[in-house]
C-alpha positions, 0 to 999 in steps of 0.5 A: 840352489835351482842347481843343486835340486836338478843334480839331486832329482838326476841322481834319484831319477837315475837311481831309480833307473838303474833299481827298474833296470835290475828289477827287470833283469832279475825278471828276465832271468826269472824261469817258469818251470811247468810239471804234467801232472795228472787228474785231480784225484790221482797221486801225481797232481798232489806230487806234482804240487809238492813238486812246484813249492819245493823248486821255487822255495829253494832255486833262485829266480825258479817259478813252478807251477803243477798243472792237472792235464789228462797224465802221462800221455798228455805229460808227453805229448805237452814235453815234445811241443815245449809247453811243459818243461817237466812231466810225470809218466810210466815208463811204458808210455814214456818208453812209447813216446820215445821210439814214436810208437802206438799214441806216438805215431807222429813222432818220436820225442827227445826225452830224457829222464831226470828222476825215477820216482815210484811205482805204480800199482794198477788197480782193477775195481769193481764191487762186491756182487758184480761177478768179476773175480778175474780180468777175464771176467771182465768180458761182457761189462761196462769197463772204464780204462782211464781217461785219454791222454793217460798212462792207465788207458796205456797200460789197462789196454796190455792187461785187458789183452794178456787175458785174452779179451779183446778191448773194442769187443769183449766190454763195453767199454768206458774212458773214465778218470779215476774220479769220474770212475769212483763216481760211475761204479758209484752209480751203478754206470759201470760194472769195473774200471782201471786205475794206476797210480800211487798208494794210497789214491785218493778217489779208491780211498773214497769208494772204500770208504762210501756205505753201503759198497765193499770194493774189491780189488781183482788179482791180476798178476799172473799177466805180467810174464805175457805182457813183458814179453809181447813190450820188453821188461816194464812190468813186475809183479806187485802186491797191494796190501790189506789195510791200504784201503779202508775195507781191504782186508787181504793184499791184492796180487797186482802189476805194477810200473815205475814212474819217472819225471820226464824233460825234453832234450833242451833243459840245461845240464845245470837247470837238471842238476839243480832241480834233481839236487833240491828234489831228492835233498828236500824229499821230506817236504815232498813226503809231507804231502804224499808219502809215495815221495819217499820212493825219491832215493839214490837206490832207485836211480838205476837204468834199468827202471828208466827206459828213457835215458838220463839227463848228464845233468841228472847223471853228473848228481848220481855220480857225485851221490855214489850213484852211476846212474 
């Protein structure tokens, strides 16, 4: 009787140990995926949250999380140090990181593109009555060029330069996030600000809907050729259609640049394939959070829209879908 009980207890103990071992093994196999996004007032952050949910839900043993960051430049540096596996970036900042220039003079980052996502539109924002009708009119004004670590800052400097202004000498410059810029312009602390992002951007909607203020977007599409002449064919003329924001009653002629989801050269082909396949095929779940995810389509997966080479795992999926990348 005692022997039988001892055998049963031993069998139970072995079973529990086996279960624990299997659980530990499963836990060990689970991959964490940190996604660098942007500030909470922009588009990267809600999109990143939706992507994290889709990846966690659909890929076994993957736990993805969206991280608040300063934006593209921060995301690229986090990818470079291995602190983030994925990150959003505008194409111009990504090319700087890939080449090791400008904000990345400390060294090249071995980037690979997973997906071309959507175009970022440069918003040059002011209020009616500011006297600012062109970028050149920002001379002598108080202007925010975006938060440190953001691609807004990278592109804003290039817009200002193309307009013939010196970013340091010709304006009193602040370095605020889009949410901080909106608060500052409401409080009369700045006269204008730059923000490059998707449509609509929540913080810009908030400003446009503020009673007693009339938001104005400054046209600057005429600067594209000068920007491309110096920095390569990264930029194109775009339009923010009237009605995109409350009270915006006419089209704004602006500049735009494509956004990418990037990784470094450490991600396996299988992981890259699984991630890209999931994001394309579960696009509807991401669109439900933000409509810019409509651009997560195969038509946009062309190398001309990404100065960064596509990951071999991404290319495998594109070819299966009849695209050459």
